[in-house]
N, C-alpha and C positions, 0 to 999 in steps of 0.2 A: 545719589549718595551724598551725605552731608556729615562733615566732621565738626563736632561741638567741643570746644576746649573748656576744661575746668581745672580742679585741683585734685591731685591724687590723695585719696584717703586710705586706700588699701590696695596693694599691688596685685598683679595677675591679670588675666584676660578671661572674659566670659561672653557667651553668646546666648541670647534667649529672646522670648517674646516680651514686649513691654507690657507691664501691668501698672497703670497709673492709679495711684492711691487717690481717692476722692478727697477734696478739701474738707477739713473739719468745719462743720457749721459753727458759727459764732454762738457761744453759750450765753444765753440771756439770763442774767442773775436778777431775780426780783429783790426789791428792798421795801420792807415794811416793818412797822413797829409791832412788837408782841407784848403781852402782859407778863407779869412775873409768874402768874399761874400757868401760862402756856410754855414757859421756858423749859421745865423738865421734859415736856412732851417733845419739843424741838430737839433737845439734847439727846434724847433717846433715839430719835430718828437719825441723828448724826452718828451715834455709836453703832447703830445697826448698819448704816451705809459703810462705815469703816470696816465692820466685821465682814460684810459681803465682799468688799474690795480685797480684804486680806485673804478670804477664802479663794477668790479668783487667782490671786498671786500664788497661793499655796499649790493650786492645781498646776500652774505653770512650772513651779519649782519641782514638782514630781517628774516632769518630763525632761529636766536638764540635770547635768552633773552638779552636785552641791558646791564643789570647790571650783567650778568653772567660772569664767568671767561673768557669764550671764547669771549663774547661780548666785554669785556674790552680789550682783546688781539687784536681783529680785529680793534677796534678803535685806538689802539696804532699803528697799521700798517698804518692806514689812516693818523695819526699824522706824522709818519716818511716821508710819501710822500709829506708832505707840510712843513717840518721843515725848517724855514727860514734861519737858520745858515748853514745847510748842503747845501741847494739850492744856497745860496750866494757863498759859497766856491767852489761848483761844477761849477757854472757859471763863476766865476773868473778864475779858472784853465782851463776851456774849452776855454775861449777867449785868455788867455795868451799862451797856448801851441798849440792850434789849431790842436788837434788830434780829430778823429771822436768821436762822443758822446758815442758810446758803450764802447770804450776803456777808455775814461775819467771817465764815470760813474763807471765802474768796478774798476778802480784804486782808486777812491775816496771812494767808499763803502768799499773796502778792507782795506784802510787806517784807516777808522773809526772802522771797526771790529777788526783790529789788536790792536788798542788802548785799546779796551775792553778786548781782550784776554790777553793782557800783564798788566792789571790793578792790578793783584795780588789778585783780588776778584773773587771767583768762580761764584757768581751770575751774576756779570757784564760780565764775560767770556761767560756765557750761552746766554746773550743778543746779543752777536756778531752774533750768528746764525740768530737772527731776522732781523738784518740789511742785511746780505747777502741773506736772504730768500726773503724779500719784494722787494729789488732792483734787485734780480735775476729774479723775475716775470716781472719787467719792461724790463730787458735785453731780456728775452724770447720774449716779444712783439716786441722790436726793431729788433731782429734777425729773427722774424717769426718762432720761434722754438716752437713746440707743445709738451709739456711734458705729461707724463702719467696723465690721468684723474682719480683723486682719487675717484670720485663718482662711478667708476666701482666696488668698493669693495662691496660685497653683505652683506645683513643682516646675523647676526650670525657668521661672520668670525672672525678668529684670525689673526690679521695683523702681518706678519713676515717680518722684513726688517733690513738692516744694520742700517739705521737711518730713521727718519720720520721728514719731514719738518714741521715747525710750521704751515705753511699755509695749510698743508694737514690735520690738526687736525679738520677741519670743518666736516670731515666724522664722528667724534665721536658723534656729535649731530644729524646726519642725519640717521645713521644706528645703529642697535643694535649690537655693536661690542662685541664679547665674550672675547677678551683679546688682549694684545699687547706683542710681543716678539721681542726685538730689541738688536742689538749688541752695538749701541752707544746711549748715552743719559744720562743726569745727573738727579739726584733726584730733582733738583730745576728747571729743564727745564719746558717749558710750556706744553710739551707733558705729562710729569709726573703729573703736576698740574691739567691738564684737565682730565686725566685718573682718578685721585682721585675724581674730581668734579662729573664726570659722573658714578662713581662706577665701572670702568672697571679695572679688574685685569691686572697688567703690570709687566713684568720682563725685566730688562735691563742687559747690560754687558754679553750677551750670545755670546760667541766666535763663529764667522763665522756662525751665526744661519741660514742664508739663504741656506748654503750648507749642513745643517744637517736636513732640513725639506723638505718634498716633497709637492709641491703645491696641495691642495685639501685633504691632509690626515688629519685625526682627531687628534687633540692635546689637551692636558690639560694644562692650564696656572694657576699655583698656585702662586698668587701674595703675599700671606702671607709668604710662605716658600721661595719664590724667586727661583722657578724652573719651568721648563716645561717638560711634558712627551709626547714623540712622540710614535705613534703606541701603545696606551694603550690597555691592555687586558680588557676583559669584567668586571673583578672584579674591576679594577682601574676606569673604566668608571662609573660603578655603584656607587662606593664610592664617586666619584666627583659629580655626579648628586644628590646624597643624601645630600651632603654638601650644594649644591646650593639650594635645596628644603628646607633644614633646615634653611638656612639664610633667605629665603623668609618668612617662617613661623615666625621666630623670629622678623623680621621687622613688621609683622602684629600684633604681640602681644604687641609691644611697643606703639601702638596708644592709648591704654587706659591710659598710664602714662602721656600723654600730659596735661591733665586737672587735674591731681592729684598733691598735694604738694610733694616735695622731702623730704622723711623722712625715717629713719631706722625702723626696726621692733619694737623697743622699743619707737618709737615716737620722736626721736631726729630730729628736723627740719633743713633742709638745704635750702639755696637760690641758685637757679640755673639760671644764667643769660646768655645772648647771646652776642657774639662778632659780630659786624656788620661793614660794610664799606660804606654803602649807606643808605639813608633814606628808600628806598624801602625794604631793608632787615629787617627792624623793624617789618613789617607785618608778615614775615616768622617767626620771633622770637616769636610773639604772637601765631601763629598757632601751634608752637612746644611746647608751654606751658612755655615760659620763665617768670621768676619772674621780669624781667626788662632787661636793657641793661648794661652789665658789662664793655663793651669796644666798643666805637664808634670811629673807626679809621678815623679821619678827613682828612688825607692826600689824600684819594681817592676822596674827593670832589674837592681838588685842582687839582689833576691830570685830572679829567674829565672836569674841567673848562678850563684848558690849551688846551685840545683836541678840545673843542668846539670853542675856539677863533681861533685856527689854521684852523678849518674847515670853519670858516666864512671869512678866508682870511686875518686875522690880521698879520701884520709883526712882532709884538712883543706881548708877552703874559704877562699879569699882574696877580697877585695873586687874589684869590677869593675875591670878594668885601664883605664888611660888610653886605650889604643887602642880598646877595645871601647866605652867611653863616647863617644869622639870620633865613631866611626862611627854610633852611635845618634842623637846630637845632629845630626850632619851630615845624616842621612837625613831627619829632620823639617824642618830648616831649608830644605833644597833643595826638598822637596815643597811647603812653604808659600810659597816664593818671597819676594815683598816683604812678605807678611803677617807681623805680629809673632809671635814665639814666645817666651813667657815660661817659662823652665825653672827650676823650684824646686830648690835644692840639697837634698841628702839629708835627708829628713824621717823618719828611722828612730827606733826606740825607742818607748816607750809601748806602743801596741797593734800596732806593726809591728816585730817583733823580727827583727834581722838579725845573727846571731852568726857572725863569721868569724875566721880565724886572726889577721888583722891588726887586727880591730875586735871583740874579744870582748864579749859582752853581760854586763851586771852584774845580780846579783840585787837588785831594788829592791822595797821594801814598797809603794810607790805609783808605778809606772812612768810614769803620765801626768803626774806632777808632777816627774819625775826627769830623767835624762840622755837627752834626746831632741832631735831636730831640730838647730838650730844649736848647742845645748849639746854634743851628741854630736860634731858636726863639729869644734868647737874643742877638744874633749877628745882627738880623734885628728887633729891638724892635717895630718899627711902625707896621710891619706886625703882631707881637704878640699882640699889643694893639688892633688892628682891630679885631682879633679873639676873644679876651676877651670881647670887647664891644658887639659883636654879641652874645656871650654866655650869658652874663648878661641880654641883652635885651630879649633873649628867655627864661630866667629862670622863668618868671612869668607864663609860659604855662605848667609847669610840675615839676617833682621832679629831678632837675639837680644836678649833681656832676661834678666837673672839675678835671681832672687827668693830672699830669705833667710827661712826659717820660724822662728816662735816667738821673735821679737825682744821683749825686755822692757826693754832698757836701751841708751842711746846708746853706751856703751863696747863693746857687742857689735858694733854697726855699724862703729865705728871700727876694731875688731880685724879684722873681715872686709875692710874696704877696705884695710887695711894688708897683709893676706895677699894680696889681689888685686894690689896694686902689686908685691909681691915676685914673684908668678907672672909678671906681665908682664915684669919684668926678666929672669927666666930664659928666657922665650920669645925675647926680643930677643937674649940671649947665644947661644941655640941657632939663631938665624936662622930662626925659625918665624913665618910671617905670622899676624897676628891683628888684630882691631879693638880699638883701645885705648879706644874711647868707648862700649863696651857699658854700657847703664844698669843699675845695681844698685839694686833696690828691696827693700822688706820686706813681710812679711805682718803685718797687724794682727789678731792673734787672741787677745790677752790684754787684760785691763783695764789693765794697766800700759802697754802700747803705745798704747792708745786715749787714756788720760788724758794721757800724755806725748807725744802725736803732734805737738804743736807743737815739742817738743825734737828729735824724730826726723826731722821733715820736712827740715830743712836738710842732713841727712846722707844723704837717700834720694832716689833718682831718681823713685820712684813708691811708692804704697801699694796693697796688695791686701787687702781685708777677708776673712779666713777666718772666716766667720760660724759654722761648726760649733763650733770650739774657742772662739771669742769668747763664744758663748752658754753653753757648758759651763763655762768658767772664770769668767765673770761671775756666773752664778747658782749655781755650786758644785754642778751637777747632772750626773751621769753619764748621758748621753742613751741609753746602751745598757743601763742598769739598769732593768728593768721596774717595780721597786718605786718608783722616783722619776721614771719617764718622763713622767708628766703634768705635772711641774714644769718640764720642759724646754720653754721657750717663746721662740722667736726674736723674738716681738713684745712680750716683756716690756719695760717702759719703760726699765729699766736698760740692756738690750742696745741698744735703739733710740737711747738717748742716747749710748752709746759710738760707734755708727755715725755719728750726726749730728756729734759732736765731731770725729771723724776726718775727715769730709767738710769741715767748716769749716776745719780746720787745713791740709788739703791745698790748699784754695782760697787760703788766706792765703799759702802759700808757693809757689803756682802749680805744684804737681806733680799728675800724673794720679792718680786713685783708681778702683779697680774692686772688684767683689765676685766672689770665686771659690768661696764656700761654697754649701751647698745652697739657701740663700735665693734665689740668682740664677736658679735653674732652675724656680721655681714661679710660677704666674700672680699670686697674691696678693702674694707678696714682691716680684716684679719691679715691680708697680704702686707699691708703697710705696717701694721703693728709687729708682725713677724720680722719684717725687714729692719725695724727699729731696735729689735732685740728682745721683744716680749716672747716668752715661752709658755705663759700661763694665761688662758682665756676662759672666761665664764659667761654663759649666755642662756637663753631660753632653751629648754631641753630639745625641742624639735629642730633647733639649728645645729646641734652637735654633729650629726652625720654630714651636714652640708659643709661645715668648716673642716672636718677631717678629710673629706674628699677634695676640697680646695687645696689644702696644704700638701696633699699627696701628689699634686701635679707639678710641683716645683722643687728645685734644690734650694738650700738656704742661700747660696750665692745669688741665684736668680731672684729670690725674694728681696735681698738687700739691694740688688741693682735696680729692680723695679721701683723700690721705695725711693731711692735717690733720684731717679729720673722723674717720678711723678709728684714728688713732694718738695724736696729741697733743691 
């Protein structure tokens, strides 16, 4: 028996037979000059290869849920294949240099990938792999190269590999994969995201793992501890299988909490809301027992619109129209009925790039510190007014709240409120009904907002703590950078003091405060936040029963005592 340590990429435990993915053969790209007369023939070959690759992706899309993480990823690949800017630059370079299309495509794809790798942002660096992956498939078609067929991986296998291409992750939805054991891969990679989405234990950063495992041998993947065990003895296997069975029983017991209110043993009530990215996810929130929507990330609506426009052959993409936004917001509000729905205005920029004809993206050395969220909306005020008009129009169909992201100064809130009043006046002039009393609150996700929360509170209807960015910005740690990931700590005293100060100032000015970051959806964090005074938590829908069950085990006094002992 041998224990190999790595980095946890997705929690849980799995047992299965090792299936070692064969190393991808180095793709040899020929380079030769062509004549101007041959150029149209070569370009037609390229377009045919793109079409074939797109058809393959479409087949994969048919086997997954459209709005799932994997569905969005595959649609992103489709978008890359029709990106007008990339295609224009590729075509121009091809006609100017007159090298064969395989060489030109590889050169241009690597140029784009290198820009992302050197961006200084770990998330964008991870996206470089997506570019080389999707256009690598096009090159394989052009070169008539037949790579390994990922569908050969059997049910119940533990996939062992140096690295796993993003396009190969389609297997995660088609097979009951027991675990992933990889040498390469970041915690923000699509492979890691999809592993979490499908509940597949995954361990990365396993040094030369393919040389330490025999194909077909039984191995244990412990994604929680970040280790794998090869050639486990009977006692270890028994323990692992008992843990798997216990987890299945636990998930079964959670079903009863879906329809119960979230409360402690002494009857202290909590509101447990859902974070969603699409209107369709609102139904899942209801099924999991959500008290409402605590965070509707509208940027995904914009991303999906751009993909749709590109699929339809548009040469330029425009932002989501007022009517399309109105219909999406109305759908969620009607579905949730009287339950509150907090919709966040566009939180684009940074690691969520949305480049459109009316809102072009800018090249920034440090995008996470640049033109993103409310800064971007105020930079393009017409787009912001359009979103506010759609929100106010939808407000008569439910219990709407509007939330503004990345606020750092009172002047930003005052500007937003001024624009909102202007939007209301135009709606009145147009005789369009709306609710003039929609609460407008802010996200507290920077040290500036937390420290000045007493100044922000008089101008805000509510606070919502975005603990992901609050931790990142307070500690100066990129949580998606594996080199500094151990320094990212939501329980750091500085972060907890920011949260506590925000809670105190919210109480002082008698405005509601909630948490919608990742902290809200974990057991330990929910206990600490409850002990600090938080009564409103918003999380991924699947975590709602987990948090309800956790809170039911304690009295509020016990939660407060636990928090004082473990934190302060």
